[in-house]
N, C-alpha and C positions, 0 to 999 in steps of 0.2 A: 323584478318580474317574478322570480322564483318565490319570493316572499308573498307576493300578491296571490300567486297560484296556491301556495300552502294555506293561506288564510281563507281563500275561497273554498278549498276542499274541507277545511275544518268547519267552517260555518255550514256548509251543505250537509256534512255528516252529523253535526250537532242538531240541525233542524229536523232530520229524518231518523235520528239514532234509535229512539225507542220503537218507532213504527217499523224500522228496518229489522230490528231484533225479532219482533213478532212475526214478520213475513218470512225471515230466514228460518226460524224455528218451525213454522208451519210447513215450509218447503222441505225441511229435513224429515218431519213427521210423515209427509206424503211420500217422500222418496223411500224411507225405510219400509213403510207399509206396502208400497208397490213391489219392492224387492222381495219381501216375504211372501206376498200374494203370488208372485211369479214362480215360487217354489212350494208347491202344495205339500211336499214331504215334511217341511218344517212344522206346519200346523198339525199334521197327523202324529207327530212325535210327542204331543202333549195330551194328557188324559182329560184335563178340564180346560174350560174357557179362561178361567182365572189365571192359570199357569201360562197360557198362551199370551194373554194380555200383559202379564208381568214381564214376559220375555220381550215382547214388542216394546214396552215402555223402557226396559233396561237398554235395549238396542238404540232407541231414540236418545236416551240420556247419554249413552256412550258416544254417539255420533256428535251430539251437541258439545260434549266436552272436548272431543278431538278437534272440532272446528273453532274452539275458544268461545263459543256462545254461552258458556256457563258463567262467564264474567260479564259485568255490566258494560254496556256499550261505551260509557264514558271513561272506562279504565284506560290508562296510558298505553298499555299493551294492545288493547283492541283498536284504539284510534290510530296508533302508529302502524299496526299491521294493515288496517284498512286503507290508510293513505298510501302506504307502500305499494299495495296491490293496485290501487287506482293509478299511481304514477306509471306502473308497468302495463297499463291498459287492461288489467284484469278486473273487469267490472262484475264478474260472476254471471249468473243466468237470470234472464227475465222471469218474472213471476207469471205473467199472463201472455205477453206479446211474443212474437217470433218473426223471423225473417221470411222472405218469400220461398227460400229453400227449406224452411222448417226448422232452422237452428234457433235455439233459445239463448245462445251466447250473446250478451249485450253488445260486445265488440262487433260481432257479425251483423247484428241488426243496424247499428249506427253506421258502419262503413258501407252498408247497402243503401241507406237513405241519403248519406252525405253527398255522393256524386250527383244525385238527382237535384238536390238543392243547389249545389254549385252550378250545375248546368242551367238551371232556371234563374235563380235570384242573383247569382254572381254575374252571369251573362247580362242580365237586365241592368244591374248596377253599373257595369262597364259601359253599356250602351247609353244609359242615362247620363253618366259623367261626361262622355265624349260630346253628346249633343248639348248638354248643359254648359260645358266649358266653351264650346264654339259660339253658341248663342249669347252667353254671358259676356264673352269678349267683345262681340259686335255691339251689344247693348251698352256696355261700359264705355266703349269708344265713341258712341253716337247717342248721347243722352238726349231723350226727347224725341228720338226718331220713331218711325213706324215699328221697327223691330224692337226697340226698347219698350214702347207702349204695349206691344203684343206680349213680350216676354213677362213684363210685370203683371199684366192682367191675367195671363194664362197661369202664372204661378199662384196668384191668389185664388183663382177659380178652381184649379186642380187640387190645391191643398184643402179646399173646403169640402171636398167629397171623399168619403172613405173608399179605399181601393176595393173592398168587398162589394160595395153597392154598385160601383162602376163595373166590377166584374160580373155581377148578376145581369146588368143591362147588356153587357157585351155578349154574354151567353145567350140571352133572350134574342138579341138582334142577329148574331152571326151563327148561332147553333140551331135555333128553332125557326126564326123568320126566314133567313136566307140559306141556312144549312151549309155554310162554308167550312166551319170548323166543328169538331166534336165538342159536346157539352162537358165531357169528363176529360181531364188531362191525363188520366191513367190509361195507358194503352190496353187494348183488349187481349193482346198476346203476351206470353210470358217472356222474361228476360233471356231465357236460353234459346228461344225460337229465332230463326233467321228473320231479318227485317225489323227486329225490335227497336234498334237505334233510330231507324227512319220513322217508325211509328211514334216513338217518343218525341222526336223533333217536331213532327206534325201536330201532335197533341199539345205541345207546349207553346205553339205559336200564339194562340189566343191569350193565355195568361201573360206571356212576355210582352205582347203589344199593350195589354192593359196596364201592367206595372210601369213600362216605359212612358206611356202616355200620362200617367198620374205623376211620375217622379221627376221628369226632366225640367219642368217649369220651375220647381223650387231650386234645383241645382243651378239653372241659368240665372235665377234672381240672386242667389248667393254670390256667384262669380261676378255678376254685374256690379254688385255693391263693392266687392273687393277692387275691381278694376276702376270704378269711379274715383275712389280715393287715390289710387296709384297714378292715374292719368293726370292728376292735379299736382303731382310732385314736381319740384324744381328741375330735376335731371331729365324728366320726361318733356317738360316745356322747352328745356335747352336743346334736346334732340330734335324737337319739332322746328325750333328756330334755325338750326343749321341745315335743315332740309332733308333729314333722314326719312326714308319711305315710311308712310303711316303704318302699313301692315307689319313692317319689320319692328317698328316701335311697339306695337301692340303685342305681337306674338313672340318676339325675341327678348324684349326688355320688360314691358309691363307685366305680361303673363308670368314670366319667370319669377318676378318679385312677388306675385300673388300666389306662387306655387305652394309655399309652406302651409298656409291655412287650408288650401285646396287639398293638398296631400293628406292632411289630418282628417278632413271630412271624408275623403275617399277611403282611407284606411279604416275608419270607423264604420263606414257604409258597407265595405266588403266583409269585414269581420261580422257585422250584424246580419248581413245577408246569409251567412252560413247557417244561422239559426232558423232560416226560413221565416215564414209568417203564418201563424197558426190559423187565423181566420181566412187569409187568402188561399192557403193550401186546402183548407176545408171547403171553400166555395168551388174551387176548380178541381178538387179531388186529386191533388198532386201528391205523389208518394214520397215526400221529402221529410226533412227534419222538423218542420213546423207541425205537420200532421202527426209525426211520431211523438212529439211533445204532447200534442192534444190527446192522443190515444193513451199515452203513459199516465198523464194527469187524470184522465177519466177513470181508469181502472186502478190508479195508485200503484203503478209499477215502479217502485222506488229505484231498483238497480238501473233501469233505463234512464230515469230522470237524472240520477247522479252521473252516469256515464256521459250522457248528452251535455250536461252542464260542464263537466270537466273538459270535454273535447272543444266546446265552444269557447271556454275560457282560455285554453291554450292558443286557439286561433286568434282570439282578440289580442292577447299579449304579444304574439308574434307580429301581428299587423301593426301594433303600436311601435314595436321595436324597429320594424322596417321603415315606418314613417319618421322616426327619430334619425335614422341613418340618412334618409333622403333629405331631411332638413339641412344637414351639413352640405349636401351637394347643391341645393338650390340657394342656400344663404351662406356665403363664405364667412360672414361675421361670426357664425356659430363655430366654424372650424377654427377661426383665429382665437376666439375667446377660450375654446377648449384647450388649444395648444398652449396658450398663455398660462 
């Protein structure tokens, strides 16, 4: 996992290396000139404009040397130092973006957006998985039933429509026609004001309904297919023969054996949800990681892109690690083979 994280960091740095150098040097130039401008006495101490400009350029060159930007981005020292800083969550300062509190520190920006994405997309993913597992178990147990036909049909229909298009229809219907929910998912009050959490929950109701409505059909169809195969196994047929309760067979035995692939999909879905959804968040104007990515890509704010990529990679690897641990719990054969 650590090796994957290091490779991801290296590839990310390599892709944006030369552009990042240009942006960092421009940032140092702007910073030095701002510091000198704030002190009028420095400019007055020079008799000519040429001497003043030479002093400014020397100050910029010195600052560039102090930060190590005088070396090429691909030098081992530069790459090693950059990766070390990123590992310590030192992403530097954003070039254009800032947090709601006005901070340009990339870490502050990301950790301001991340809880909102967790609140919306991770909550939606958990709801989708619960509904999907429940419906999928029923469908897999009663192949050809009304529930099974509904689940299969709804999965195909819901997967055929993009979530942003359904989102626009939901906004038109429930925000403009019936005016039940606000059209923008971003609350009108600031995070520091009382009642912000209640306003945030109210504003997220429409997007979470849309995401769940689009997503649970596919989940149910996947679980249904897993269950269909397991319900035909010999040990399941034997349990039915000796008269064990059908619900106990489905939820205690069959579903547990289907758990490993379900856990894998859930782990990938949860880690993927932390990145938000760029188009969905743009449609609902949700202030999360997806919209942050969109804004960072639009203005080419590379420190934000690198920081967000690192954080999401860490969450992805952690979720895969947890899924591997859960495999041993749900499938004793893995524990036995590992011990052997």
